[in-house]
N, C-alpha and C positions, 0 to 999 in steps of 0.2 A: 541059869547060865546065860540065855538069850534076854531075856527081863532085864540082866543088870547090864549088858551091852547095847542094848538098844536103845536105856535110859543114859546111858553115859555117852551113847550116839546124841541122842536127843538134846540132851544138854552141851557139848561141844556145838552142835548146830544153833542153839539159841548164844550161847557167848558170841561166836561165831557174828553170828547176826547184827548181836550188839555192837562189837568192835567195828562190821563192815558202814553197821550205822553212823556211829560215829565221824568213821572216814568220812563217808556220804557230804557229813552235815560242813565239815571242814572243805570239801572242795566246791560245795555248794556256794558257801561263802567266797572262797576265789575266785569263781565263774560271775559271781553276782557283780567283783567288783570290773569289770573287763568291762572296756565299751562293748556297746550295739555293732554287730559288722553287719553286711548288705547280706541279705538273701542269698546273692548267689554263692558264699563261701561256707555257708553252712552243710552237714557230709548230707549227703542220701541218705543216712542211716545215723541211728545213735546206738553205742554200745553201751548198756548198765551195768551195774555194778556187781559183784557176786553177790550180793547179798540179797539183792533183792528179788529173785525167782523163789527164795526161800522164805519172804516177807509177807508174798501174796497169798491169801486166800488162808491165811491163818486163822480166821474164826471158820471155814468149810467146814474144817476137822478136824476135831480134838485131841490131842496126840494119844490116851489116851484107847479111843477109838482105833487108831490106825496101830497101835500095839497091841491091839487085841486081833485085826485083821491079818498082820504080816505071821503071826506065831497061828496062826490057823488057816491061810488059806495057799493051796498048791501052787501058787503061782509066783510063789515066795521064799527059796529056801534059806530057811531061819538058820541052818547050820553054817551053810557056805556063805552066807549073807549076801545076795545076790537075786535077785530077781531069776525067773525061771527062763534067759532067753540064751541059744547058743554061745558058747563063748567066742567059737570060730563057723560063725553061718556059714553055710556051702555055698547060698545064694540069698539074696534080696528079700526073695518069696519067700524061703525058708524065716525068716528074722519075721519079714510082715505076720506073717500067723503066729507067729511067739505073742509079740507083740500086741494081734489082737483078742489074744488070749486071756492076756492080762490085762487089757482098758475092758474087757467084759467082766473081769471081775473084779475091778475098784469099780464100774458102774453099778456091778447088783449089789451093792455092799452101800454106797453113799449116795449114790445118786437115785433120789424115790421122789415122790408126788405124789401129796394125796387128790390131786386132780386128777382125775383118769385122763381127762384130756391133755394131759403134757406130762410127753414122754421123751426119752432119751433112749438111741442104739448106735451101737459102735458096727460100726459096716464096712466090707472091704469092697473093692469095684475091681480087685485082680481079677484077671481071666473074666470081664465085661468088655466084649468085641468093643463097645460104644465106647470106655476109656478108655481105653488103649492109643488115638488118636492125640494128634497134640495140639496145642492150642498156637496162638501167632507168638509167643516168647519163647516156641518149640519147649515146650514141658508136657506131659500128660495133660490131656485135658478134665481130668479133676483128678483131686488127689488122690493117693491108694486108701488111707483109711480115713473114715469123717463120723463124726458123730449127727446121727440123724436125730431132727426132734418134730415135736409135735406140737403146739401151742398158740395161742392168741396174735405173735407175729411170724407165723411160720406157715408153708403151706406146698403142697405140694407141686411139682413144675408143671408151668404154663402151658408146657406143649405134650404132657400126657396126656394121650388117646383118649385111655379107659381107666375113670376113677376107682375102677374095682381092681386097678393094680397098684391103688396108692401103698400098700401095705411093704412094697419092693420099691417105689418110686426114689430117687432119689436127686437130688439136683441142687443148685446153692442160692435156693428161696425157702430150705429146709434143713440148712447143716449149721447147727451151731457149731461146732470148730473143726480142723481137719489136720490132720498130721501124716507127715512126711517120714517116708520108714528108709535108713540107706545104711551101708556097711560103714564101721569107721573108718576102713581104710578109705573109702570116697565119698565121704561127707561133702568135701568140699569149702569154697571160702566163707569166710560172715554175708560176703557183697552176695554171691552166689546163691548161699540158705535164703536172703532177703529175696531176691531178683526171682526165686520160681515161687515166694510163698506170697510173692505180691502180685501175681499174676491170679491165683484165686482170690485174696481179698476183693480183690475189685470188681469180681465177681459176686460175692457175699455183700458188698456196698450197694451192689448195683439190684440183687434181688432185695434186698430188705432193706428197704428206703428209710427205717427207723434204727440203722444200726449205728452207733455212736462209737464203738471202737470193736474190732476182729484181733483175738489172739488164736498162736497156732503153735504148734509142736512140732521141731524134727527131733526125731528120735534115732539112734544107734544101738547097737548090742551095749555098748560102753556108757554113753553119754543123752543128754538131753538140752536141747533150747530152746528158750519161747523167743515165740516172733511175733510184737504186735505195731499194729496200724492203727493209727487213727488220723483226724484232720490236718496234724501239725507233720505226719509223716510217719515215719517206722522206727522201730528198737528189736534191737536182741541183745539176748541175756549173753552170757561164755558160758561155757558147755559146762552142763552139773551131771555131775557124778551120779547115775541113777542108783547103784548099787551102796556106794557109800554113806548117799541122804535119800534113802528110800521113803521118810515120810514125807521130805519136800516132793516126792514124784508124785505120790496119790495124790497130794492138795493141789497140784496143779491140774491132773486129771478131772479131778471132782469140780474145782472151780471152773474149766473149760467146757466142763457139761454140763454144768450148775443147771439145776429147773428153775431159778431166778433169773430172769430176763434180765434185769439189772446187769447180776454180776456177769451173763456172758457179753454184755456192753449195748443192750437193746436200749432205745427212748421207751418206757411203757407208760409216755402219756399217749403215746398213740395205740390202740387193740384194733384186734379186730376179731368180729367172730365168722369160724371155721366150721362150714358144712362139707361132710363128704374129701376134707382135707384141703377145700378152698377158701380161700378170704370172699364173703360175699359182701360185710358192709362195717364201717369202722369208724371208732370216735378217736379224739383229739380234744384231749380236757388245757387248756388253757387260760389265760385271765380273758375274761368279757369285758362288752363294751360299759358294764356298770364297774368292775373295776373285782369283779368275784368271781374265783375260780368258776369254769363254764364248759360242759362238754358238750362239743357240736358235733353233730352227723358228719362224717364226710362225703362229701361228693363226687371226686374223683382228686390221686396223684397229679402233679401236672407235672409230664416226661422232662426231664435235661439228658445232656449228652455227655455231661461231665463226670467223665471216667475216673478221672485224677483222683486217687485217695488225700493228697496233699492238698489243700484248697480251700474255699470257702464253703464250698459242695452245696451250694443254695438247695432247697425242696419246697416249692411250693403244694399247699393242698387247700382243697376248693374246697370249703365248709360253709353252712347252714346254720342262723343262728334258730337255736329250739322255739324258741320267745317269740320273734316278728317275724321268724321266713326269711329274712335279709341273707344274701350271700357272701359273704368273706372269701379272703383270701388268707391263708397264713403263712408265713415264708419263715422256715428254718434255714441259719446258716451259720458260720464259723468266722467269726472276722480275726485278723492279725491283730493281737493285744494292744500293741501302739495306736490302732487306729480307731476314730472316736465312734458307736454305736449307731448304727443306721436310725435307731428311733428317735435320737435326740434331734438328727436335722428332721424328721419326719414330723417331730412336737412343735419344732419350730417354723413347718411350713402349711402349718394346717391352715386352710383356709384359703389358699392361694390357689387358683383356678390354673388347668390343665397339668396339676399334677399328683400323684397318690394320695389318697388319704388315710393315716393312721386310726384304727381304731382303738387299739389298746397294745402294749406289749408286756413281753413275760421277761424278768430280768434274773441275776444270781442260777441260772441253768446248770453252771458248769464250765468248765476250763478243760483242755489237754492236760496242761499240769497235774490234773489232780488222779492222773492212776497213769503217771510216767515214772521214769526213775528219776528220782532227786537229783542226782549228780549229775545227769544228765542237761540241766534245765540251760545254760545257756550254748546250750549244742542244736538248740532247736527253737521255732519260732513258735512261742505259746499262742493259741487262739480259743475264742471264747464263744460260748454258743449263745445266739441269740434269738427272736422269737418276736415277731410282730406281725399282727393280726391287720390288715387293712381294707378298705372296700374294693371291690371286684368290678372290673371295665371288659372292653376288650379285649378282644387276642391282639397279637402282634402287630404293626402294620403291615407286614408281610400278607398277611389275610385279608388285606383290599380286593373291595370287589368292583371299585369304579375307579377310575383317575382325579375324579372329583373328589370322592371320600380320599385317595392318598394324599391329594396335595391339602384339603383341610387339615388333615390330622399333623404332619409334618407341620406347614403352617401354624395351628395353635401350639403344636411342642415347642415352636421355638419363640412363639410369644411368652410361653408360661417358663420356659429356660432366662428370658429379660426377666419377667417376677422376680425370680429367683436370685438374679446377679443383682438384682436392685437389694437384694437383703444380704447379700456380702455370701452367698451359697454357691457354690462352682461345683456341676453336675460331675465331669471328666468322665463320662464315658458312655457318652451320646451313641447308640447302635442300636440294629433291628431290633432286640432282645428288649432293650428299654425305652421306646416307645411304642405304646399302644392304641386301639384305637378306642374312640372315647364309647360311651354307653349308649345302648337306644335310646335315640330322640335326643341327645345331646346336644348343649346351646352353643354357640359359639362361645371359642374360649375353652370348650373342651371337648372338641374333638378330638383330639392327639393328648397324650395323658405322659409326660416325662415320671417313670419308675426305677427303681433302683439308685438307693443312695449309698451305697459300699463305700462307693469310691469317693465321693463327695468332700470339699474343702470346705471349712466355714472360715473367712476372713475373717480378725480381727486387729485392732487398733495395734496392738503386741505382735500378730504375727499376720501379718496383711497378706501375702502373695506364700504360693507353691511353686515347688521348680518342676517344670517338663519332666516325666518319666516314662521313656517305653513301656516300661513294666506296668505301666497304671492303664489302663483302658481295654479295651477292644482292638486288635490289630488292624483288622482292616478299616474301620472310622477312624482311627488316628490320625491327627493333624500331621503335618510336616515339619514341623518346630517339636513336635511332640519325639516323632522317631529319630529326627535328628540328635536328642538326647544322647542316643548312645552310641556317639559317633566319639572315639575315645580324643581324649585333649582339649575339650570344646566345654565348655563351662555353658549351660543349658538356661534357656530363660527361665523366666515365670510361666505357668502354666496361666493363662487369661480367660477371658468369655469367645475373642476371636478362635483362638483352637476349635474350642465347642462349636465354633458357628460351623467353621471349616468341617469338623466330624458333619453337622448337619449336609454339608454339601456331599459326603462320601455317600452317606444312606441316601440321598434321595437318589445320586448317579449308581449305585451298587441296584436299586430295586429295575432304575430304568433299563442296567443293561442285563441284566439277568432274567428278569418278568416280562412278562407281555401286559397290555394292559386290561385283561380279562383273567389277571391273577394267575396263569399259569406261567410255567417257566420253560426256559429257552434251553435247548440241549445245552450238555458243557462242551461239545466241541463245537459252539456254534460263535461266532466272533466276539458279541455281551459278553459272558461269560469270560471269555479269556483274556480281557481286557481286568478284569475285576481280579481276578485269579491270584496274580502277583502281590494283591495290597494285603494278603494274610501272609505272607511269607514267615518263618519264625524269626526270620533276623530280621531285625529292625529296618537295617541299612538297604539290602535289598528290596525290601517291602517299602521305602522311602523312594530310591530309584525308580520302581514300577509307579507308585501312584503320581509321582511326579510328572512325569509322561502326559498325566490328562493337561496340562498346562500348557500353556504356549500355542507355538502352530506347528508342531509335529504331525506327523501322520495317526498316532492313536488318538490326539485331540480330535481332530477334523473326523475319524474315523468313528467313535463316540457322540458326535454330534450328528453325523448324518446316519448312525442306526437310533437312534430317540427320533428324530422326525421323522423316520419312515414308519414306525414303531408304534412310537407314541404321539405325534403330530407334534404343528408348530407351535402349540401353546407350552410343551412338553420342552420342546426345543429349545425355544426363547428364553426360558426360565433357567435352564440347564445353562445355556451360553450364558445368561447375564450372570449367573450367580460364579460360575467357575473365573469369570473374568473378575467379577467384585472381592473373592478369596483370594487370586491372585495379586490384586489392586493392594488388598488390604495385608498381606503377606509382606510385598515389597517395601511399603511402608514401612512398616512394622522393624524389619530389618535393617533398613537402611537407619533409622533412628536408633538403634543398636549400634550401628556403625560410625553416627556419627557424635553421637554423645555417650561414650564410651566412660565408665565410672561414674555417671548419674545416677543417683538413686529414681528418679523421673526421667528419665531418659522415654518412657514412652506415654507420662501424661498427655503430649499432644494429639497423642491417636485416642486414649482410653479417654479425654475428656470430649469424644465426640460419640463414646456409646450409644448414646440413644437415636443418633441421627445414622450409627450403623442397622442398627435393628430396623428402623425403618424404612430403612431402603433394602434389608431382606425381602421384610412383609410386604411392599409395595411389591417385590416383583411376584411373591407369594400370591397376593391379593390382583394381579392384572392376568397372570396366571388361569387362576379359578374363575376371573371375569369370562375370562376367551371360552373359557371351556364349558361354561353355563351358557354363552352368549351360540355356542356353535352346536349344544346340545339337539337332538333331534325329538327329547321329549322334557318336559318341564323336569329340571333340574336346579330348583331352589337349594336344596337341601343334599347333604349326600345322603346312600344309603345306610341304615342304621348296622349295626354288629353286634352279633349276639353278645351278650354280656358271659364271660367265660373265667379269667384270672389275672391275676398281675401279677405272674410270672411268666420270665418268656416261653414261649413256646419252641424250646430249641432242637425240640428232638425227634427224629423219625425213628420207626422201630429196628431195633438192633435184633440180631440175629442170636439165636443160644448157642454156648457155646459148644454143647451135645446134648443130642435130639435122644428121645426116647427108644429103647426101655431105661437108659438113665441120662435120664430128661434133667434139662437144665432151665428153669423156668426165666422165660425171654427175662457273763463277765459280773461280772457282776458288777456291769459298768450304775453311775449313779444314776438315781430315777431323775427324771427334768421336773422343774415344778409342772406341775397342775396334771402330770404324764399316772396313766392310770397302771394301777399295777395291785399284785394281789399276791400273796405267802405261798404261791404254786411249788410243789413238791419239785427239790432239785433231780436230774436226771442222774448223778453221781453219785449215788452213795456204795461205792468201790469194795469189795472184802479183801481189807489190805492195812496190814499191819503201819504205822507210824515208823519212817517217815513217809508220808501219800510216793508213796511211790510216786476253614469250613471246606473238607471237599465236599464237592457242588453234584448233588446226584440232577438225574435227568426227568424227573419228577419229586416236587418238593408237596405233592398231595394236596394243592393249592385249590380252592374253590373255582370252577369256571362260570363264574357268572359275566351275563354281559357287561360291558361296561359302558360308560356314558362320555362317546369318543364325540370331537370337534369332528364333526360332519364337512368333507370335501367341499370345498365353493370357492367361487373366483377368488376369497380373500385370503385367500393360502398365503401364509409369506412362502418364499421364496427358498429355496437352498441355501448355504453359505454364499456359498460362490456368486450367486445372484446377487443376494443379500450387500456383498461388500462391493461389488461393480454400481450399485447404485446408491452408494455413500459420496459420490462425486469427487472422489480424491480429495477427501479433506485430509489437509495437514496437521492439523494440532488439534490436540485432545480437547474438549468439551466436555466439562462438570455432567453427567446424568442424571443428577439430583442434585435441590436446590441444600444449600448448607443449611444446618440446624444450630440456632444461636447458644450458647451455652452460657450460662448465669455464674455468677461467682462462686454459687453454693454447688457449681458441680454439674449438677441438673438440667438439661436440654430442653428445652420448649421443640416441639415439632414441629410447627407451620405446614398448612396446604401445600404437599407436594406436586410442583407440576407435572407433566407428561414429560417420559424420555426422552431425551435430546440425541439424535442420531451419533454413534461412536464412530472414531476416525478409523480409515483405514486398520485392517487386523494386522499389516506388515507393519505401522510406521509406528502403532502401538507395542510392535515388538522389539524394532527398534530403540524406542522410547526406553523400554527395560530391560535392553544389552541382552537380548536374547541372542541375539545373531544377527550378522548384518543383510542376508538373504533371507532368512526368514521362512527356511525350508529345514533347519537343522530339526530332530528331535530337541526336543528339551529335557534331558536327562541330565545334567549336572543338577546336582540338590541347590536347591536357590539357598535352602536355608544354612550351607557353608560360608556364607557371606558372613558371620557372627565372627568369623577369623578375622576379619578386620580391626573388632574391638572386642570389647568384653561386655558381655552378655548382662544386663543388669534387673534386677527382676522389677514389674513393676505392678501396684497396689492392686489388689483385685476388687472391684465393687458391686 
């Protein structure tokens, strides 16, 4: 009787799956017809079809094996057709014990490995004092049930003091999956379930850097729900009746506990050798410089602080070529489907000095839709896995060891930016993470290197411009025009090279106000950091208001200049003063053209035609500052101190504190190949067992090096403070151009004659009156200048 009932149930489940699959395909076709919407309109998570969970892991366990198990295992009552869970549990702890026993029975039968180093074990954290606390989301610091794992991608938590206790150590670094157990009467809503499981999934992604996706279960005495996380977000299944569909429950447990790392959602192209429970050394297999699959020894993983699940999830690995011993950096990330792959930009800019150079790339690594429910396709943004191998450079520009090294690095990065614009590539994400120090002994032009072209834009004749978007780039360094694009009712202008040059100003100012010339950091309570703090506000309009006060004659602008002159010397303060006024001039000119030529597609042509002149002016300011630092240095400073080559990925992270400590411890596209692109048939990441359809807070100490800088020596030639300099301008009434104009040829290419020495500028108050900032020159410049675009229609201009 039991056999007949089970076969009937399995047949009904199969028919049900086929029907649901057809419905899914029909819904998917409907969703494909909808226009894509803004990312903000997408839900926080999606709910799968009923069939999705039943279709997962169909190949993990055969029906006949499930039938045999259910007939003979005491965890399932074949007469009552239900698992041995209490119908009405007295307490949650009572139910947890019952669920734990069932899981152990399933793993003991279906989850086995021929490799003795690969193991899976059901563990309960109930009663462990270290797990009874609360995490930042208000949930237990660890799940009540988890599957402890041993293998080439797992290790005991780093904070474990004694490796002798490895057999009982638990943490997110050796967790295959986790299970939340609740009473059916108190299970909560879908959103509440996803929110709780998210708090744990973040830790799993953080502690297992080669994780592609994380799957977990919410189990009650009657139902189970699968919760899935990947770089496109999260999804949850409807409740599954585990008593009516025991085979589905068995497959889910077996699949989530699989000894196959791919089935668990791990990238097995990255593997480690584990000794005494700890990873000792690792390897990464990808396309090598010669276009063939190559296994590189991993030197280190470059740490990041990207704790968000949804997003690019950039992870960088410093590796060594086994043949040449040359160091490279391998960058893994997840790009949005509609955005061009970075490797196409890197191929295009090969040979340009001052920008990162690609060695090879790997395509066809997979997409998030490969392991998601097909009926939810239009409810999330699909992301594509990308991998590029690049040459290694120095650390972030934040790791400067002298004033001269810093100025040279930013100067060469600006020059490199000009060369990118010349080939119609706009970076759009200039930041402290994306400007690196050059390699040891780098020549002029390579002392600063621009990296990370994930947000870059390539202008073409058919698509010459890209609109400013406050969601693109790093908030702290976004231009005012980019921030202003978030204002309701405004038509944003195109993002152009002037916006990126403005970002370079914020990068320089950020360093001047947060760091001392020896590389150490000011206390967060100091004046400099307090000026910068508002720039990173999550609200772009608030960031706009805070950043705008850096310009004009307000107290913030004067305060910033005094601080820079006091700590960094007159060479840097003069550079900051000139650069900030230059940015203000160009922005006023740009907005004025948009006001005066509303509706004209060439409204910004007068300013864009002087692109070569603009870069010459900015570079001239840096060159003068660099020469001034060299001339006043206490010893020979003909070249900046070299930086140790480390990585091409941003050193964003400071060490994070584990969620919980010992004894239960937590350790800390298939895109088209460009012509000439190196590629090789490297295996896909995502062979998922599934039937078709496929389914800156600022710390007080950044830990920076404290090497004595090359500082300008105090001398009689040191420039006076701003107030004294203004008095010395002899009351000039009219503005005099500081730089000679550069003639522009009919082809649009500018010729740059030798520029004369700077002519003294008029009084600051006079310049302010000319810009209509205020009649008395004393008011804070808090009104966003970008609001001037309300007077007329903003027109995109050609990116050059």
